[in-house]
Chimera marker file (.cmm) of the C-alpha trace (Angstrom):
<marker_set name="trace">
<marker id="1" x="39.616" y="22.294" z="-47.426" r="1" g="1" b="0" radius="0.5"/>
<marker id="2" x="38.867" y="26.175" z="-47.320" r="1" g="1" b="0" radius="0.5"/>
<marker id="3" x="37.312" y="27.354" z="-44.215" r="1" g="1" b="0" radius="0.5"/>
<marker id="4" x="34.633" y="30.001" z="-45.064" r="1" g="1" b="0" radius="0.5"/>
<marker id="5" x="34.739" y="33.316" z="-43.271" r="1" g="1" b="0" radius="0.5"/>
<marker id="6" x="31.509" y="33.651" z="-41.296" r="1" g="1" b="0" radius="0.5"/>
<marker id="7" x="30.738" y="36.878" z="-42.359" r="1" g="1" b="0" radius="0.5"/>
<marker id="8" x="30.707" y="36.115" z="-46.019" r="1" g="1" b="0" radius="0.5"/>
<marker id="9" x="27.605" y="35.273" z="-47.940" r="1" g="1" b="0" radius="0.5"/>
<marker id="10" x="27.696" y="31.736" z="-49.698" r="1" g="1" b="0" radius="0.5"/>
<marker id="11" x="26.128" y="31.673" z="-53.038" r="1" g="1" b="0" radius="0.5"/>
<marker id="12" x="25.442" y="28.753" z="-55.461" r="1" g="1" b="0" radius="0.5"/>
<marker id="13" x="27.374" y="29.560" z="-58.857" r="1" g="1" b="0" radius="0.5"/>
<marker id="14" x="25.760" y="29.501" z="-62.041" r="1" g="1" b="0" radius="0.5"/>
<marker id="15" x="24.626" y="26.178" z="-63.222" r="1" g="1" b="0" radius="0.5"/>
<marker id="16" x="24.548" y="24.626" z="-59.601" r="1" g="1" b="0" radius="0.5"/>
<marker id="17" x="21.040" y="23.937" z="-58.026" r="1" g="1" b="0" radius="0.5"/>
<marker id="18" x="19.491" y="21.887" z="-55.263" r="1" g="1" b="0" radius="0.5"/>
<marker id="19" x="17.254" y="19.140" z="-56.789" r="1" g="1" b="0" radius="0.5"/>
<marker id="20" x="15.022" y="16.326" z="-55.410" r="1" g="1" b="0" radius="0.5"/>
<marker id="21" x="15.982" y="13.227" z="-57.293" r="1" g="1" b="0" radius="0.5"/>
<marker id="22" x="12.846" y="11.321" z="-57.204" r="1" g="1" b="0" radius="0.5"/>
<marker id="23" x="14.167" y="7.927" z="-58.420" r="1" g="1" b="0" radius="0.5"/>
<marker id="24" x="16.559" y="7.959" z="-55.479" r="1" g="1" b="0" radius="0.5"/>
<marker id="25" x="14.274" y="9.758" z="-52.976" r="1" g="1" b="0" radius="0.5"/>
<marker id="26" x="17.100" y="12.233" z="-52.050" r="1" g="1" b="0" radius="0.5"/>
<marker id="27" x="18.193" y="15.664" z="-52.471" r="1" g="1" b="0" radius="0.5"/>
<marker id="28" x="21.212" y="16.428" z="-54.687" r="1" g="1" b="0" radius="0.5"/>
<marker id="29" x="23.199" y="19.314" z="-55.387" r="1" g="1" b="0" radius="0.5"/>
<marker id="30" x="23.512" y="19.312" z="-59.255" r="1" g="1" b="0" radius="0.5"/>
<marker id="31" x="26.493" y="21.085" z="-60.833" r="1" g="1" b="0" radius="0.5"/>
<marker id="32" x="27.810" y="20.744" z="-64.591" r="1" g="1" b="0" radius="0.5"/>
<marker id="33" x="28.654" y="17.083" z="-65.067" r="1" g="1" b="0" radius="0.5"/>
<marker id="34" x="28.397" y="16.360" z="-61.509" r="1" g="1" b="0" radius="0.5"/>
<marker id="35" x="25.993" y="15.446" z="-58.693" r="1" g="1" b="0" radius="0.5"/>
<marker id="36" x="26.540" y="15.422" z="-54.907" r="1" g="1" b="0" radius="0.5"/>
<marker id="37" x="24.066" y="13.636" z="-52.753" r="1" g="1" b="0" radius="0.5"/>
<marker id="38" x="23.061" y="15.328" z="-49.723" r="1" g="1" b="0" radius="0.5"/>
<marker id="39" x="21.788" y="14.387" z="-46.213" r="1" g="1" b="0" radius="0.5"/>
<marker id="40" x="19.182" y="16.059" z="-44.410" r="1" g="1" b="0" radius="0.5"/>
<marker id="41" x="21.653" y="18.204" z="-42.413" r="1" g="1" b="0" radius="0.5"/>
<marker id="42" x="23.334" y="19.331" z="-45.767" r="1" g="1" b="0" radius="0.5"/>
<marker id="43" x="19.957" y="19.952" z="-47.353" r="1" g="1" b="0" radius="0.5"/>
<marker id="44" x="19.005" y="22.292" z="-44.390" r="1" g="1" b="0" radius="0.5"/>
<marker id="45" x="22.158" y="24.226" z="-45.030" r="1" g="1" b="0" radius="0.5"/>
<marker id="46" x="21.996" y="24.439" z="-48.830" r="1" g="1" b="0" radius="0.5"/>
<marker id="47" x="18.464" y="25.471" z="-48.867" r="1" g="1" b="0" radius="0.5"/>
<marker id="48" x="19.261" y="28.601" z="-46.401" r="1" g="1" b="0" radius="0.5"/>
<marker id="49" x="22.034" y="29.624" z="-49.284" r="1" g="1" b="0" radius="0.5"/>
<marker id="50" x="19.874" y="32.426" z="-50.904" r="1" g="1" b="0" radius="0.5"/>
<marker id="51" x="22.810" y="34.837" z="-51.781" r="1" g="1" b="0" radius="0.5"/>
<marker id="52" x="21.849" y="37.158" z="-48.847" r="1" g="1" b="0" radius="0.5"/>
<marker id="53" x="22.355" y="35.158" z="-45.945" r="1" g="1" b="0" radius="0.5"/>
<marker id="54" x="25.960" y="35.177" z="-44.298" r="1" g="1" b="0" radius="0.5"/>
<marker id="55" x="27.446" y="32.260" z="-42.935" r="1" g="1" b="0" radius="0.5"/>
<marker id="56" x="26.586" y="33.279" z="-39.510" r="1" g="1" b="0" radius="0.5"/>
<marker id="57" x="22.981" y="34.118" z="-40.144" r="1" g="1" b="0" radius="0.5"/>
<marker id="58" x="22.573" y="30.669" z="-41.648" r="1" g="1" b="0" radius="0.5"/>
<marker id="59" x="23.974" y="28.994" z="-38.296" r="1" g="1" b="0" radius="0.5"/>
<marker id="60" x="21.913" y="31.350" z="-36.550" r="1" g="1" b="0" radius="0.5"/>
<marker id="61" x="18.899" y="29.715" z="-38.414" r="1" g="1" b="0" radius="0.5"/>
<marker id="62" x="19.860" y="26.255" z="-37.844" r="1" g="1" b="0" radius="0.5"/>
<marker id="63" x="20.400" y="26.813" z="-34.307" r="1" g="1" b="0" radius="0.5"/>
<marker id="64" x="16.994" y="27.915" z="-33.838" r="1" g="1" b="0" radius="0.5"/>
<marker id="65" x="15.608" y="24.966" z="-35.674" r="1" g="1" b="0" radius="0.5"/>
<marker id="66" x="17.727" y="22.267" z="-34.029" r="1" g="1" b="0" radius="0.5"/>
<marker id="67" x="18.566" y="21.531" z="-30.231" r="1" g="1" b="0" radius="0.5"/>
<marker id="68" x="22.152" y="21.197" z="-30.815" r="1" g="1" b="0" radius="0.5"/>
<marker id="69" x="24.556" y="23.595" z="-29.423" r="1" g="1" b="0" radius="0.5"/>
<marker id="70" x="25.336" y="26.554" z="-31.765" r="1" g="1" b="0" radius="0.5"/>
<marker id="71" x="29.168" y="25.856" z="-31.672" r="1" g="1" b="0" radius="0.5"/>
<marker id="72" x="28.631" y="22.280" z="-32.706" r="1" g="1" b="0" radius="0.5"/>
<marker id="73" x="26.238" y="23.370" z="-35.608" r="1" g="1" b="0" radius="0.5"/>
<marker id="74" x="28.798" y="26.111" z="-36.600" r="1" g="1" b="0" radius="0.5"/>
<marker id="75" x="31.650" y="23.724" z="-36.959" r="1" g="1" b="0" radius="0.5"/>
<marker id="76" x="29.431" y="21.406" z="-39.080" r="1" g="1" b="0" radius="0.5"/>
<marker id="77" x="28.307" y="24.081" z="-41.224" r="1" g="1" b="0" radius="0.5"/>
<marker id="78" x="31.810" y="25.835" z="-41.672" r="1" g="1" b="0" radius="0.5"/>
<marker id="79" x="33.145" y="22.358" z="-42.504" r="1" g="1" b="0" radius="0.5"/>
<marker id="80" x="30.552" y="21.380" z="-45.285" r="1" g="1" b="0" radius="0.5"/>
<marker id="81" x="30.627" y="24.725" z="-46.797" r="1" g="1" b="0" radius="0.5"/>
<marker id="82" x="34.493" y="24.532" z="-46.889" r="1" g="1" b="0" radius="0.5"/>
<marker id="83" x="34.343" y="21.292" z="-48.659" r="1" g="1" b="0" radius="0.5"/>
<marker id="84" x="31.659" y="22.534" z="-51.257" r="1" g="1" b="0" radius="0.5"/>
<marker id="85" x="33.781" y="25.490" z="-51.781" r="1" g="1" b="0" radius="0.5"/>
<marker id="86" x="36.827" y="23.508" z="-52.609" r="1" g="1" b="0" radius="0.5"/>
<marker id="87" x="34.654" y="21.427" z="-54.883" r="1" g="1" b="0" radius="0.5"/>
<marker id="88" x="33.432" y="24.630" z="-56.460" r="1" g="1" b="0" radius="0.5"/>
<marker id="89" x="29.714" y="24.352" z="-56.050" r="1" g="1" b="0" radius="0.5"/>
<marker id="90" x="29.308" y="27.009" z="-53.488" r="1" g="1" b="0" radius="0.5"/>
<marker id="91" x="31.079" y="30.685" z="-53.845" r="1" g="1" b="0" radius="0.5"/>
<marker id="92" x="31.772" y="32.842" z="-51.068" r="1" g="1" b="0" radius="0.5"/>
<link id1="1" id2="2" r="1" g="1" b="0" radius="0.2"/>
<link id1="2" id2="3" r="1" g="1" b="0" radius="0.2"/>
<link id1="3" id2="4" r="1" g="1" b="0" radius="0.2"/>
<link id1="4" id2="5" r="1" g="1" b="0" radius="0.2"/>
<link id1="5" id2="6" r="1" g="1" b="0" radius="0.2"/>
<link id1="6" id2="7" r="1" g="1" b="0" radius="0.2"/>
<link id1="7" id2="8" r="1" g="1" b="0" radius="0.2"/>
<link id1="8" id2="9" r="1" g="1" b="0" radius="0.2"/>
<link id1="9" id2="10" r="1" g="1" b="0" radius="0.2"/>
<link id1="10" id2="11" r="1" g="1" b="0" radius="0.2"/>
<link id1="11" id2="12" r="1" g="1" b="0" radius="0.2"/>
<link id1="12" id2="13" r="1" g="1" b="0" radius="0.2"/>
<link id1="13" id2="14" r="1" g="1" b="0" radius="0.2"/>
<link id1="14" id2="15" r="1" g="1" b="0" radius="0.2"/>
<link id1="15" id2="16" r="1" g="1" b="0" radius="0.2"/>
<link id1="16" id2="17" r="1" g="1" b="0" radius="0.2"/>
<link id1="17" id2="18" r="1" g="1" b="0" radius="0.2"/>
<link id1="18" id2="19" r="1" g="1" b="0" radius="0.2"/>
<link id1="19" id2="20" r="1" g="1" b="0" radius="0.2"/>
<link id1="20" id2="21" r="1" g="1" b="0" radius="0.2"/>
<link id1="21" id2="22" r="1" g="1" b="0" radius="0.2"/>
<link id1="22" id2="23" r="1" g="1" b="0" radius="0.2"/>
<link id1="23" id2="24" r="1" g="1" b="0" radius="0.2"/>
<link id1="24" id2="25" r="1" g="1" b="0" radius="0.2"/>
<link id1="25" id2="26" r="1" g="1" b="0" radius="0.2"/>
<link id1="26" id2="27" r="1" g="1" b="0" radius="0.2"/>
<link id1="27" id2="28" r="1" g="1" b="0" radius="0.2"/>
<link id1="28" id2="29" r="1" g="1" b="0" radius="0.2"/>
<link id1="29" id2="30" r="1" g="1" b="0" radius="0.2"/>
<link id1="30" id2="31" r="1" g="1" b="0" radius="0.2"/>
<link id1="31" id2="32" r="1" g="1" b="0" radius="0.2"/>
<link id1="32" id2="33" r="1" g="1" b="0" radius="0.2"/>
<link id1="33" id2="34" r="1" g="1" b="0" radius="0.2"/>
<link id1="34" id2="35" r="1" g="1" b="0" radius="0.2"/>
<link id1="35" id2="36" r="1" g="1" b="0" radius="0.2"/>
<link id1="36" id2="37" r="1" g="1" b="0" radius="0.2"/>
<link id1="37" id2="38" r="1" g="1" b="0" radius="0.2"/>
<link id1="38" id2="39" r="1" g="1" b="0" radius="0.2"/>
<link id1="39" id2="40" r="1" g="1" b="0" radius="0.2"/>
<link id1="40" id2="41" r="1" g="1" b="0" radius="0.2"/>
<link id1="41" id2="42" r="1" g="1" b="0" radius="0.2"/>
<link id1="42" id2="43" r="1" g="1" b="0" radius="0.2"/>
<link id1="43" id2="44" r="1" g="1" b="0" radius="0.2"/>
<link id1="44" id2="45" r="1" g="1" b="0" radius="0.2"/>
<link id1="45" id2="46" r="1" g="1" b="0" radius="0.2"/>
<link id1="46" id2="47" r="1" g="1" b="0" radius="0.2"/>
<link id1="47" id2="48" r="1" g="1" b="0" radius="0.2"/>
<link id1="48" id2="49" r="1" g="1" b="0" radius="0.2"/>
<link id1="49" id2="50" r="1" g="1" b="0" radius="0.2"/>
<link id1="50" id2="51" r="1" g="1" b="0" radius="0.2"/>
<link id1="51" id2="52" r="1" g="1" b="0" radius="0.2"/>
<link id1="52" id2="53" r="1" g="1" b="0" radius="0.2"/>
<link id1="53" id2="54" r="1" g="1" b="0" radius="0.2"/>
<link id1="54" id2="55" r="1" g="1" b="0" radius="0.2"/>
<link id1="55" id2="56" r="1" g="1" b="0" radius="0.2"/>
<link id1="56" id2="57" r="1" g="1" b="0" radius="0.2"/>
<link id1="57" id2="58" r="1" g="1" b="0" radius="0.2"/>
<link id1="58" id2="59" r="1" g="1" b="0" radius="0.2"/>
<link id1="59" id2="60" r="1" g="1" b="0" radius="0.2"/>
<link id1="60" id2="61" r="1" g="1" b="0" radius="0.2"/>
<link id1="61" id2="62" r="1" g="1" b="0" radius="0.2"/>
<link id1="62" id2="63" r="1" g="1" b="0" radius="0.2"/>
<link id1="63" id2="64" r="1" g="1" b="0" radius="0.2"/>
<link id1="64" id2="65" r="1" g="1" b="0" radius="0.2"/>
<link id1="65" id2="66" r="1" g="1" b="0" radius="0.2"/>
<link id1="66" id2="67" r="1" g="1" b="0" radius="0.2"/>
<link id1="67" id2="68" r="1" g="1" b="0" radius="0.2"/>
<link id1="68" id2="69" r="1" g="1" b="0" radius="0.2"/>
<link id1="69" id2="70" r="1" g="1" b="0" radius="0.2"/>
<link id1="70" id2="71" r="1" g="1" b="0" radius="0.2"/>
<link id1="71" id2="72" r="1" g="1" b="0" radius="0.2"/>
<link id1="72" id2="73" r="1" g="1" b="0" radius="0.2"/>
<link id1="73" id2="74" r="1" g="1" b="0" radius="0.2"/>
<link id1="74" id2="75" r="1" g="1" b="0" radius="0.2"/>
<link id1="75" id2="76" r="1" g="1" b="0" radius="0.2"/>
<link id1="76" id2="77" r="1" g="1" b="0" radius="0.2"/>
<link id1="77" id2="78" r="1" g="1" b="0" radius="0.2"/>
<link id1="78" id2="79" r="1" g="1" b="0" radius="0.2"/>
<link id1="79" id2="80" r="1" g="1" b="0" radius="0.2"/>
<link id1="80" id2="81" r="1" g="1" b="0" radius="0.2"/>
<link id1="81" id2="82" r="1" g="1" b="0" radius="0.2"/>
<link id1="82" id2="83" r="1" g="1" b="0" radius="0.2"/>
<link id1="83" id2="84" r="1" g="1" b="0" radius="0.2"/>
<link id1="84" id2="85" r="1" g="1" b="0" radius="0.2"/>
<link id1="85" id2="86" r="1" g="1" b="0" radius="0.2"/>
<link id1="86" id2="87" r="1" g="1" b="0" radius="0.2"/>
<link id1="87" id2="88" r="1" g="1" b="0" radius="0.2"/>
<link id1="88" id2="89" r="1" g="1" b="0" radius="0.2"/>
<link id1="89" id2="90" r="1" g="1" b="0" radius="0.2"/>
<link id1="90" id2="91" r="1" g="1" b="0" radius="0.2"/>
<link id1="91" id2="92" r="1" g="1" b="0" radius="0.2"/>
</marker_set>
């Protein structure tokens, strides 16, 4: 797994998008010929990927939204983004 630097700006590559699957009642990250189911936490992170926020800024927004410690949120966000970078559905 590739750990993203927290000053870098994550982006969805061309052809990748967040989509609500009404049949399954859940959000998915659609990529060419692939789909990744997202839980509510992952959806909250992906929704903040706008091509201008850094990983640290995404962590700050989530830390303000949830009551969990920032360090725990940071670890979860970095791990999740690293996994999605490895799967080539997020670029830094």
